[in-house]
Structures are given as structure tokens and as C-alpha cells.
N, C-alpha and C positions, 0 to 999 in steps of 0.2 A: 303711702310710699315714702321711703326715706329720702332725705334731702339730696344725698349724693346721686341717687338714681335719677332724680330730676335733672341734675347738672349733667350727668352722662348722656341722657336723652337729648337735652338741648345741644350739647356739644356734637353729638352724632348728626343731628338735623342740620346744624350750622355747617359742619364739615362736608356733608353730602351736597348741600346747596352750593357752597362756595367752590367745591371741587368742580362740579359741572359748569358753574359760571366761569371759572378761570380757564377751563378747557375750551369753552366756546369763544371766550374773549381772546385768549392768547394764541391758541392753536388754530381754531377755525376762523378767527378774525371778525367775529360779530362786533359791530360798533357799540360803544357806550353812549354816544350822543345821537340825538334824533336828527333826521334829515341830513345825515352825514354822507358826503360824496367823496370819492377817491379818484385821482387821475388814473386813467387807463390809456396806454399808448398802443396803437395798432401800427405795426411795421409791415409794409408790403414789399416783397421782392418780386420784380417783374423780370423774367428770364426770356430774352428774345434771341432767336437764331434762325438760320436758314436750313431747311431740310430738303434732302434731295432725292427722289422718292426712295423710301426704305424705312426700316425700323429705327426707332429713336429710344435711347435710354439717357435720361438727364438726371444728374445728381447735384444737389445744392446743399451746402453746409447750412445748418439751422441751429438755433440756440439749444443748449443742454443745461449745463451748470452755470447759472448766472447769479452771482452774489448780489443781494439786495432786491431781487425781482422774483416774482412768481408768475407762472403762465396762467392766463385765464382761459384762453382757447386758441386753437389753431385750425386752419383749413386751407385747402387748395382750390384754385379756380383754374381748371384746365379741361377743355372740352375734348372728350374722346380718349384721354390719357388715364392709365391706371396710376394710382398714387399710394405711397406707403412711406413709412419712416423706419430708419434703422440706425445703428450706432457705427461710427467709423473712427478713424484715427484722430480727427479733430473734434469729435463729439457726436451729435446726431446729424443724420443725413436724410434729406427728403429725396425721394426717387420717383420719377415719372417714366412710364413706359407706354409705347404704342407700337403696333405691328407695322403700320404703314402711315407715313406722313409725307407731305410734299409742299414746298413753298415756305413762306415766312410763318414762323410759329411763335406763339406767345403763351407762356404759362406763368401762373401767379401763386405765390405762397404768402399767407398772411398769418401773423401771430399777434395776439393781444396780451400784454403783460401789465402788471401793476406792482407798485413798490411793496416790499415786505422785508423789513430789516432782519427778521429772524432767519431768512434764507442765507446760507453761507456755502462756500465751496468746501465740501467734506470729502475730497478725494483721499484715497489712501496715500501714504507717504511714498513719493516716487523714488525709484532706485537712483543711485549715482549714475549719471550718464556716461556712456563709453567715450573714450578719447576719440574725438573726431579725426578723420583722416584729412590732413592739410598738407598740401605740397609746399615746397620751398619756392620763393622766399617768404610766403605767407606764414608758414609755421614758425619761423624765427620771430616775425613781427608779433604773432599771437603770444609766444612764450615771453617775450620782453614785456608786453603789455600786461600779462597776467602777473608776472613777477613784481612789476612796479606797483600795480594796484594792490597786491597782497601786502607789500611792505608798508603801504600807507592806509591800511584798514585793520579792523579788529574782528569783524564778523561778516556774515553773508550780506547783510543789509549795507554796511559801510563799504564792503568790497564792490558791490554793484553800483553804489552811488559814486565811488571813486572812478570806476571804469567808465561810467557814462559821462562824468565830468571831463575825462581825458579825451574821449572820442568826440565830444561836443565843444572842445576848446576852440576859441576863435583862430588860434594859430596852432593846429595840431602838429605833432612830430611826424617824422617820416614813416614810422610804423603804422600810425593811424591812417595817414594818407594812403598807404599801400592797401590797407584793409578795406577802405571805403572807395577805392578807385573805380570799382564797377557797380557801386550801389546807385540805383536810380529811383527808388521809392522808399517810403517810410517802412513798409513791410520788409523790404530787403535789408534796410538798415537794422531793424530789430532782429532779423534773422542772423545777421553778422554778430550782433551782441550775444545771442543765445549760443552761437558757436564758440565764442570766446569764453563764455561762462562754462560751457561743457568742458573746455580745456582745463578749467579750474575745478572740475568735478562738482559743479553746482547745477542742480536741476533747474531748468528755466524753459519758458516757451513763449511764443508770440500769441497775443490775444487780439482779436479784431472785433470792433463793436461800434456802437453809436452813443454819444452823449445825447440823451433824450431831452428835448426842450421844445414844447409847442408843436407847430406844424412845420414839416420840412418836405417840400415837394421833390427835392433831389438831395437825399442824404448821402454823406460821404463816410465810408468806413475809416475809423481811426485805429491805428495799431498801437498796442501798449505792450509793456514787458511784465511778465509774471515770473517770480523767482521763489523757490522754496528754500526756507532757511533751516529745515529739519523738523520744524514744528508746524508751520503754516505757510500759506502762499502770501507773498508780498507783491505789491503792485508799484511799478516805477514808471515815471514819465520818461520815455526814451530820449526826449529832446533836452531835458533839464536835469535828470537824475533825481528829481524829487520823488520821495516815497508817498504815493497817493494814487487814488483812482478818481477820475473825473466824476462830478456830480451826475447822478442818474446815468451811469455808464452801463449800457446793456451789452454784455459779451455775446457776440454772434457765433463765433467759433474760435478754436484754439489750434495752434500749430501752423506748419508751413504748407499744409495741403491746399490745393487750389479751391477757390470759393465754389466754382461750378465746373462740372465736366459733362459734356454732351457727346455721347457716342452716336455718330450718324448725322451730326449737325455741324455747321460752320458759322463763322462770324457771330460768336456768342457774346451777348451783352447782358449785364445785370444792372438794373436800376432799382434804387430803394426810395421809398417815400414813407414818411412818418406822420401820423395823425394823433393828436391828443384829444381825448374825450373825458367826460366825468360820469361815472356810474355810481348808482346807489350802493353804499357800502354793504348793506344787507344782501343785495343780489350777489355781490362778489363773494361774500362769506358763504352763501348757500352753494355757489358754484364750486368754491374751494372744498367745502365739506363733501360735496358729491364726488369730487375727484379723489378725495382721501378715503371715500367709502365710509364716512362717519354715519352711524345709525341715528345720531341725535338730530340730523337734518330731517329725517323722516318724521320726527315728532315735533318739528318746528311749527309754531302757530302760523307762520307765514305760508305754510302749505295749505291752510284751510281756505275755503271760499271767502271772498271779500266781506260779504255780509256777516258771516260767522266771525271773522276777525274783528269786525266792529262791535259785535256783542261781547266777545271776550275782552276787548279793550276796556270795556266798562266793568265787567265782572271781576277781572283780575285786580282792580283797584279796591274792591270791597275788603280784602284782607288788610290793606293799608289803613283803611278807615277803621277796621276792627282793632288794629294795633293802637291807633290814636285813642280809640274809645277805652281800651284797657288801661293805657297810661293815664288818661284823664281821670278815670274812676279810681284806680288802685294806687297811683303815685301822687297825683295832684289832689284827688279827693273831691272832685266835682260830682254832685248828685244829679242824676238824670232819670227819666222815665224809660223803662225797658232796657234791653241789652243792645239791640241793633237798630232801634228806631232812629237815633241820631245819624247813624251811617246811611240809612235809607233816605232820610231827609237831606243829607249831604248830596246824595245822588240826584235828588230832585233839584237842588241848587245848581247843578251843572247845566240844567236846561233853562232855568229862570234867571241865572246869574245871582250873585250873592245878595245884593241889596234888595232887589225885588223878591227874591226867595224868602228873605227874612220878613219882609213886610207882609207878603201873602200868607206865610205860615202863621205869623202872629195874628193876622186878621182872621184866618180860618179857625184857629184854635179858640180865640176869644169869642167869636160868634157861636161856634159849636158848643163851647162851654156854657154860654148863656142858654142855648136851646136845651142842653142837657139838664140844667137846673129846672127848667120848665117841665121837662118830662119826668123829673123826680116826683112831682106831685101826683102823677098817674100811678105810681107804685107798680111799675112793670117789672117782670122778671128779667134776668140778666141777658139772655139771648135776644128777646124782643127789644130790650132797651138798646143793646148794641146795634141791632138792625135799624132801629129808628134813628140813632145817631148817624149811622152810615148813610142813610137816605138823606138826612139833613145836610151832611157834608157834601154829597153829590149836588144837591140843590144849591148850596152855597157856592160850590165851584162854578156851576152853570151861571148863577147870578153875577158872580165876579167877572167871569169871562165875557158875558154879554155887556155888562156895564163898561168894562175896560175897552171893549171894541167900539162901543158908541162914543167913548171919550178919545178914541184914537191911540190908546195905550195897548199896542199889540203884545207887549210882554205879559199882560194879564192872561192872554190866551193859553200860555204854557202852564197855568195853574192846574190844568187837568192832568198834568203829568205827575202831580203829587200822589204818593201812595195813599189811596183813600182809606184803606183798612188801617194803616198805621196811624193816620190822623184821627180816625174814629176811636181807636184804642187809646191814643194819647189823651183825647178829650175825656174818655171814660175813666182812665187811670187818674188824671188830674182832678176830676170831680170827686173821686173816692178819697184821695189824699186830702182834698179840701175839707171834706166832711169829717174824716178821722183825725187829722193832725193839724188842721187849720189852714187858713189862706196863705200864711207866710211860707210854710213848707211846700205847699203846692206851687206857688209862684217861683220859689227858689229852684225846685226840681224842673219846672218848665224852662226857666232861664238857663239852668245848667244843661238841659237837653239842647237848647239852641246854641249855647257856647260850644259844646262838643261837636254839634253838626257843622258849625262854622269852621272849627279846627280841622275836622275831617275833610271838609270841602277844600280847604287850602292845600292839604297834602294830596288829596285825590285829584286835584286840578293841576298839579305840576306835570307839565307835558314831558319833561325829561325823565321824571320818575315813571310815568305811564309807559314811555318807550322802554325804559330799563326793565320793568316787570314783564312787559309783553315779549321783549326779545329774550329775556332770561327768566322765565317763570320759575325756575328752580330756586330763585332768590326768595320765593314764598316759604321755602323750608327754613330760611334764616328768620323770616318774620314769625313763623310758627315757634321757632326756638325762643325768640324774644318774648312771645306771649306766654310760653310755658314758664320762663324765668320770672316774669312779672307776676304770673299767677301764684307763685310761692312767696311773694313779698308780703310780709306781715308787720312791717315797721310803720312808723308814723307817716301820715300823708301831709302834704305841704299845707293844706288848709287847716289841719289839726295843729300843726306847729304854730300857725298864726293865731288860732283860737286859744291855745294854751300858753301863749307867750307870757301873759301876766303871771301865771303860776311859776314859770321858770325864773322870772325876775325875783319873785318872792323867796 
């Protein structure tokens, strides 16, 4: 196969793997770090009223478009009521209905949200608002205020800031005093501002929400100003004129519509409470993927049984060890016995830990090699000889385990987790090399296998890398692309550069 075909194949594998990885990371929100938690806020609206016997229809404004937040779940707690959601003038509306109710009633709406900076308000561009009908003398006051603010501004943002500065002045003029003479709440104040902006043909609206911070047993709605400059929505502090949105501000609803309407009820009250919790980021990502209907969540390893997940948590690290093996052999030039034997030994090191693993592996191979030379005098055929070596390895494992247990070294008990067949084959291969090429080559290859196994153990033991591969198994396509590229490398190895260094000086 030509070189360019290898490059094309490697590029395709890398692009496929990275594309799925970026989609799951950026769109679905799967976390890069392990044990990562994200704050989740649960907001509860408790609607209380008196009903008197008869049918009830209750409507509550609930969040729809909320910049910086994404909904995790929502539900209602209301005994005997029918529940549904719809869209109204201020956004989404929750509706409860019951044919007959009597006495004090209490219904609850709960929504859980989490931060997501990718969420933004993507409304269509609003039309220019119609000129509001304002009676005199308020109309003259509005016209004067609009004219003065326009003369001292250059665009929509500066016009809004100037208008808010004037209406919030410590000593407002007569026009401002007239406009604000009947204002009794923050929401009404912002409503007056939107009316003035409509007179200047600037689209604006009131937004009502909560700055989320920890636990709030009795949360208070905060009204804000939202203005469209022709390209995007801008947010202004109605009390200062500063262009900003409070930190973690959850928009509950927009517009001048009433928060709640109860047909058939009286003495209506709405209380809000906020609770902050921390959820596993993977759980949030899976919920988000399910809401988006992403098929990738159906093939997530997190959907497997826990025991199966534990197995794949180990198996998925084998390609990482194989990549280390390829680099150490083809780039560095370290000689080793077998192709995957060091990787399997590295897996055994995960159980015995590195220091004891190296000691036990060296001890087993040394003892097994001694027994192998003794069996050589019997002139056995290949299969019986390997079987005999395997039996000896098992007996050695048993002896080491019993001895370590008697000495109180419980780590030695994990020696039984070593792959017996691999050790038996290593002993056989090392003895053959010893006879054919000498003791130095055999020892060098044995030490090389141990070095590769240690390097593979280091990389396969990285918990963050294990989480990354388990959460994004498509990254193994990138590993495969790297193996394919390294497989075509035919240049000098690092050990060869060191060996032939003297020739280069000459």
C-alpha cells in the first residue's frame, strides 16, 4: 500500500474519532475530568389559594428561554389536578385543572436547571414596537425624555443607559417625577421604562428571575430590563443603567403578564424556594442526550451493567498499552519478548502494584528459567515441554503465595493474578534466545520486556486517561490512527542513534 493511502486512512480514523468526541463533549456535555460534579439548582414554586366549591384553572408562568442555563427536569406536585404546559405571551405556562375543589389549595411546580454557557436566547428579531397610547400630560413627559436621551446617545445601548441614568437620578426632573408618580414596585418601574423605549421605537421587555446562589428558603423575584439593538438582546440593570446580567440569573418569565392566574380561586399567593445540589456530570450529560434524542447515549458504556462496566474499564486500556508498546519498539527501539506480553504483564501490575509486581515477575521468570534448563536435559518435545513449564509456574505461584502469607506479606497473594500462560511462554522464549543468541541477548530482551511493561503500567494506570477512554471510547480510533502511522515508520530508532553515535562523529 502506498504511503499516501496510509496517511489518508489515519486521517479518516482520527477525524471520525475526534468528531464524535467533540460532539459528546461540546454538545452533549460529557465531562473530560473524572469525578466531576456540576451544581444543579431546584426551584420550587408553591401556589396557594382558596377555592370555593367549584372548578379551578390555575396558570403559572414558568421558564422557557433562559440564557446560560439548561433544564434538567421539571414536574408538578398537585393531588387530583390535571397538569400540562403550553406557551403564552410571557413564555411557557404551566396549567393545573380540576373539576371540583373546596377549601385551601396548594399546588407545586419544580424545575431543576444547570449552567450551560452554550445556551443563548435565539429569538427571532422582534418587530419595531407600535407607538404606545399615552395620555397627556404623560405623553409630553415621555417625548421630552426620549428627545433628551437621544441627543446624548449614539446607539440603542447608550440610549438605554442614558434613559436609565435620568430616571434614577437623585434629583430627577419634573418629567421623570410625573412618569414615576404611580410606580410602587420594581416590575412597574421597568414597565414604565419599556413604555418609554417603545415610544423611541426600541424593542424591549421586562424579565423576571432569580440570581441563583446556594439555598434560599424564600426567594424574591428580581425584575430586569431586556433591550434589542437590532442584532441581539442586551440586558440592563434598571436601577443603575449598567449593561449586565446578574451572575447565575435564571429568567423565569418575560413581559408584563401576571405571574399567576387562578380562575375559581381567591387570595392567591406564590412562594419560591431554591435548593442547590451537586450532581454527577455524566448523569447530567446522559439526561441532556436523552432530551436531545441523541442516539450516541444508547451506545454509552454507562448504560451497561456495573460489573460489565468494570470489565471494559480494564479492557479499554489495553489499546493504550499497545500504543506504548508500538512506540517503545518502533521509535525507541527497546527489544522485548512477544508482542503483547508486556501489556498483559502491565495489567497484572495493576493488581500487585508496581514494585511488588516487578519483584514477583522477576522472581517467577528467574525460577522458571532455572527449571526450564533442568527440563532441557530430558529432551522433551515442544508441547510437553511448555506444559511442564506451565505446571512449574503454577507450583511456583502456589509456593510464593503460601510463603508470603506465612510471612504476613499479603501482597504476594495477588501473584496468582499473573497470566500463567504468558509467563510460561516468556520463560520458554527466553531460554531459546539464551541458547541461540547467548545470555546477554536473552537478559536484554527480558529487561526490555520489563521496561515496556512498566511504561505501559504507568499510562494504563492514569485514572484521568481511563475515565477519558471509558467516557469517549471513540478516541480509540485516534489511537488506531497513531498505531497505523507508527507502523509505517522506517527511520532510525533512538537506541540506534546512540549505538551508532561514534560512527557519526567519525
